N, C-alpha and C positions, 0 to 999 in steps of 0.2 A: 447260582440261582436269580434270576432279576427280580428287581424291586417291586413292589405292588405298585399299578400305577397310582398318581398323584389324583385327589378328588377336585380340586382348584387347579387349572394349568394357570390362572391370574396371578396366583400367588408364586413368585420366585424370586431368584438374584436376594436383594436385601428386603425383599419383603415376604419371607417364606411364611413366617407365622400366618395362621388363618386371620382373615380380616375380622374386627370387631363386629359384636352381634348386632350393635346398633347402626353399623353401616351396611351391613348386610338387608336389616330391617328397612331402614331408608330407602336404599336402591330397589328392596322389592314394591316398596309403594308408588316410587317414580316410574317404574317398568309396567306397573298394572294400575292404574289409577282408576277409580272409579267415578261414574256418572253421580251429580249431585242426587238425583232421584234415588238411585238403587241405595246409596250411602244413608239418604235421611229417610227410607222408607218406613223404618221403624216409628218416627215421628207422626207420619200420616195414620198409621195404623193406630197409634196410641189416642189420636184426635178422632177417628171414627169410633172408637170403645167410649171415650168420654161423652162426645156428644151424643151418643145412643143411649147411656145412662142418663145424661141430662132430660131428653127427650121422654124418656119413660118416666123419670122421677117427675116431672112437670104435667104429666097427664097427656101428652102431646102422642104419643103411642104408648100400645100394651106393653106389659112387661114381657107377655107371650112372644110379642112381636121383637121387641129388644132382644130376648134370648136369642129368637130365630137369628138376626142379625149378627149379634155378635159371634154365634157358632160359626157363621159363614164368613164373618170377616177373619177370624182365626184360620179358617181354611185355606181363605184366599192366601192370606201371608204364607202361610206353608208353602203354597204352590208356587208365590212368586221369589220364593229362595231359589226355585230351580227353573223358573221363567220369568226373567226381568222384565219381558214385554208387558207384565201385569203392573208394574210399580207406578205407571201413570194413572191419575185419579178415574177417569172413566174408564179405563181399563180395568181397575180395581171393582167398581162399582157394577159394571157389566156382568165380570165374574161373580161377582157376589148375587146378581139378580138371576144368572145360570143356576146358580147352586140352590138357593132358596126360594126363588119366585120373586113376583113382583114387590113383596114386603121389603126386599132389597134396596128398592128405592126409594122407601120411606127415611132412610139413613140421611137422606139429603135436605130434609126438611131444615128450612131456618138457616142456610149456610150457601155459601157458593165456593169456587173453586179457590176464589180471590182470597177471604180470611182463613180458608183452609192453606193455601199455599203459604202464606206469610206465617202463618202458625208452625207449619212443618219447617220451614225456614229457621225459624226463632228456636224451637226444639233442637234442632242439630247445631246450630252456631253456638247456642247456650252450651250445651255439651261439648263441643270442641273446644268452645273459649276454656271451660274446665280442665279439660284435657291437656291444653297446652299451659294453662296456669300450674297444674301440676307438675309436667316438664321443666318448667323454669324454676319451681321450689326446689325441686329433684338436682338441678344444674347449680344451683346457689350452695346447697349443701355439699357438692362434691368440691365445688371452688373454695369454700371456707375450709374443709379438711385440708385441702393443699396448701392452703394459706398458711394455716396453721403448721404445717410440717417445714416451712420456709420463712419464721418469722426473722432468723438470724441469717438469709439466705443475701448477702449483699450484692447489688446488679447495678449496673448503671441505669438510670433513668435518662429519657431521650425527649426531646424536642426537636420537631424538623429530621427525624434519624439521624440525629447528633448528640453524643454523651452531652448531657447538661447537670444532672447533680446525684447524688448516689441515693440511692432506694433501697428497699427489698422486694424481693419476689412478691413475697405477702403481700405487699401494700400495692405493687401493680393488682395481683389477682383480685383482692378486695374491691377494688375501683369496679371490676368488673361484676361483683357481688352486687354494689349499690346499682348499677346500671339495670340489672334484672329484676331488684327490688320494687324499681320503678316500672319495668313491662309487667309486672304482678299487679300492681296499682292501677295501670291502665285497663288490664284485661278485667281486673274485678269490676271495674266502671263499665266497661264492654257490656259484661254481662248484667248489671243492673238495669242496663237500656235494653238489652236484647231478649232478657226476660219476661217480656210481658204479652199479655195475650191479645189476640186479634181475633178470636173466635165471637160470632156474634154481630161482625161488621158487614157479614154476607158480603155483596158486590162493593159495597161501600157506603149503601144509605141504611144499614140495618136492615132487619126483619119485622114483619108485622107479628109473627107468631111469638108466643109467651116464652121466648127463651131465658135461660137462667145463666147470662156471661159469667157471673161471679163464679157458679159451680162449676163449669167447665175449666176455667182460671184453674181453680182450685185442684181439680182434678189432674191436671197436666203439669202441677209444678212450677206455674208461673208465679210472680211475686205480684202481679198487678195487671190491671186491665190498659189496653191504649183505648182511653175514652170514646176519643172522637171515631166515628166510624170512617170517616174519610180518611184520616190521618193513619187509621190501622192499617190500610191497605195502599197506602201511598208514599209512606216514609222506608227508606232503606239505609238511614244515619247509622245505625247501631254497625251495619255490615260495613260500612265504609269506615266505622271507626275501628273494628276489629281490622280490616286491612291495614290501616295506619297504625294500629300497635304492632302488628307482625311484622310490617316493613320497619318500624324502629327497632323492633327487637333483632332482627335478622341482620340489619345495617349494623347492629351494636356487637353481636359475635362473629359476623364478618371481618371487624375492626380487630377484635381479639384472635382471628384465624390470622389475619396479615402480619401483626407483631411476631406470633408465634412461626410463623412461615420465615421471616426475617431473622429471627434468633437461631432459629436451627439452620440457618445457611452456612456454606463453609466458612464465609467469611466473619460471621457474629458467633457461629459456633458455640453458644452459649446454654441450649439447651438439646437435648436427643430424643428423637420420636421414637415411639413403642411401634414396633414393624406391623401391628396390628391395624395403626392408624397411616400406616404410609403406603406407597407403592413403590414400583422401580421400573427400571428402563430396560427394553426389550434388545439395546445396543451397548448400552454403558455398565459395565458390570457393578462400579461403585456406586451405583446411585441410589438412596433412599428417599424418594420425592414426597414431599408432604401434600399428595394430590387431594386430600379431604378438606384440607383448608382451601384450598383453590376451588373447590365445589362449592363448599359453604359460601363463600365469596360471589360465587355465579347465583346461586340460591338467593342472595340476598339483592340481588340486581332485580332478579325474577319478582320478588315482593313487592318491588318498588313498582314493576309495572303492574302487577296485580293491583294494587292500590289506584295508580292513574287510571285502569280501566274500570274500576269499580266507581269512582267519581266522575269520571267523563260520560260513564254510561246513564248518570241521571241528569246531565248538564242540559238544562231548556227542556225539560220533558214537562209535560202536565202533571199537577200533582194530585194522581189519581190512580189506580192500578193500572199498569201496565208491563209488557215484557221485553221491554227494550233493555232492563237493567242486567249489566253483567256483573254478577259479584263474586265470592269466593266459591271457587272449586275444591272439592276435596283433598285433591293433591297438593295443594297449596297449603293446607293444613296440615296434612301429613308430612311434607317436606320443613314446617316452621319447628314441629315435635320432633322429627326424627332429628335435623340439624341441632337441634338444643341436646339432644342425648349424646351424638357425634360429638358435639364440643365439650360436653362434660366428660367423657372418656378420655379424650384428647388430652385434657388438662390433667386429668387425675394420674394420667400414664406418663407423663414428662418426665425427664430426667433432667433437673439443673444441673449445669456445668460450673461448679462453684468456684472451681480453681480459675477457668478461665473469665467466669465472668469478675472475678477481683481481678486478673490481672489486666482485662479491659480497663478496669477501673482506675487503677493504678498508672496505665498509658496514658489516661484522658487527663483533664483539668478540672474534673466535676466538683473538687473544693475551692475552685476560686471566688466564687460567691462568698464562703465563710471568710475567706481570706479579705475580700472587700470589707466585709461586714467587722472582722476584728480593725482594720484601719477607722472606720468610722467611729467605733468604740473607744479606741486607744487616743485617737487623734484627734477628736471632733472635727472631723472633716463631714461633708456633704456625702452622699451616697455617690452622684455623679462625680464627684473628686477621685472617690476612692475606686470607682470601676474605672475610671480613665487610667487611674494607676496601675492597677492590676491587669489591663490590657496589655501594658506595656511589659509589665513582668511574664505575661504567658507568652507574647510575641518573642521574647527575648530568648525563655526557653524552649521553643520551638526551634529557634534559630541554632543554640547550641546544643541541641537534642537532647535535653534534661526533662525527667519527668515530673510531674507536679511537686512530689515529695522532695526532690533534689533543689528546689528553689531556696536559695540562701537571704540573710538578712539584705546584705550588700545589693541584691538586687532589686529588693524594695527600696531601698534607699537612692538609687541610682535613678529607677523609674520615678519615683516622687520627686525628684530634683527637676527631672524632665517635664513632667507635667504641671506641677505647682511651684517650680522654683525652690523647693524648700528639701531637704533632708531629713525623710522620718526615718526614727530608730525603731525596730522591731525586734524584740528578743528572739533568740534561738528556740526558746521554749513556746513562746508565744506563736512563732509562726509552726512552729512542728503541731502543736496543737490545732490550729486551724486548718492544716493540711492535713490532718488524721481522718482517715474515713469513718472509722467507727466513732470517733468523736463526732464528728461532722453528723452523722445518723441519729446519736444520742441527745442530740442539741436540738431536734426536731420533734419533741415530745411535745407538741402541740395538738389540738384537738383534730385528729385525722391526719397528723403526719407519720411519718414512715419508721419512726422511733420504735422500737419493740413494745415497750410499754404501752405506747398509743396504738399500735396493731393489734395488740393483744385484747384492749378494748374493745376496739371497732370488731373483732373475731367474736367475742362477748356479744355485743350490741347484735349483730347480724345474725347470729344465733337465735337470738332471741327473737328479732323479727321476724326468722324464718318459721320458727314456731309458731307464730301467731297468724301469718299467712296460712301455713297448713290446717292450722284449726278453722279458720275460715273457709278453706276449701272444703273439709271433709263435712263443715256442718252444710254448707250449701249442696254437697253430694246427699246428706242425709236427708234434707228438706225433700229434694225431689224424690228420693226412693220412699218416703213417708207419704208423699202424693200419688204415688202409683199402688202403694199399699191400699191407699183408700180408694182408690179406682177398680184394684181388685175386691176390695169387699164391698163395693157398690154392685158390681157384677154380680156378687155372689147371691146379693138380696134379691136381685132379680132371678136368679136361679142358673146363671151361666156356671 
């Protein structure tokens, strides 16, 4: 009997496991990018609803006229879900007038496509900023859990891709949690500057109609007004700031991807990747390739391009409404969210090869700094003198094919005579203590250091910090939700 056909012919060799859901999701977003007009259309509809309610409350149109408009807007919204050609403002208005008659044209009293367009963009980018914040919060939680599993997982710390000093995998992972926390702080700042209402600015000079800008702001969940009507339709700083925050974040997780790719290489062999986050070769059966890390690094470069485009598109243009600006496309936001999820899953599923990490450490000279520090403490040397002595010790050990733990007291004595013309005596016990990997780590119990006690404190602090981020995130979502409830209640009072 023949086997049932495979459902995914891209998954084979040493990547037979189904790809991670986060990868499938990200790939789908990138293969089927949405236009801004389509992705943000819900924001345009909200603006129509809130503005119509305000016009009725101000007595500019009657409640019956408002009800007719609101019924028509909902019908056009439904039609637009099947006919994307309706999502442009003039197309929406034309479709509305066809449905409800000329009363539909009253919806545009006291406003322009300028203030509307900016409000629509701000609603969309506000919500997308919050979406990315949520993803980064979950990313931190995942990394903290992985760090907690590896508080005692000794590994070499690297500078310039050379062994430097002993650390733990937990300490390394927490560094990325810290960086992600700063991303959340940046995005929260972006949110506060994006979530401002432009409605009432009209083309740029406001309107003579007695509109209530504060009421529309309230019904749309904006935090405040962009008071100056020219500034309201001219500025794009918040969008550039979002592009910058995304580029910084993507660069950061790209650096994480780079390290994990290096550590998973045959030469380093310190971690094993889950098949769900790897690919394979069509010709080389042995390969389990860290392809997703390479994609993430590529998306990181792409995010920098998006930032440069956003900045240069406003360079030297008049400070008023203009269509020159090229801002953040939905696929760029999808990519940032998706990449964050992919990296969280990749980190969660890596298997650290603790024996290999320890073997690599023993084969290096990562305790040399502590040996130099020991000479400073015991013999009142300057650090530079001690450093130069240990350089000679390491060079001699390398020449003789010895590991750090095989350095003897006589090697230190001979090196000191060569460097400072004085034979220094160090006991076997003192030398062994300085070169002991575990003691080296335990001795770094400073704030933020790699000692287990310090790492556990950082884990507790980061959990608390992420919890506070989550509370702020949820409160912002609730605030917008309450605003939309007010909008629904206001429509109900009109009779809609």
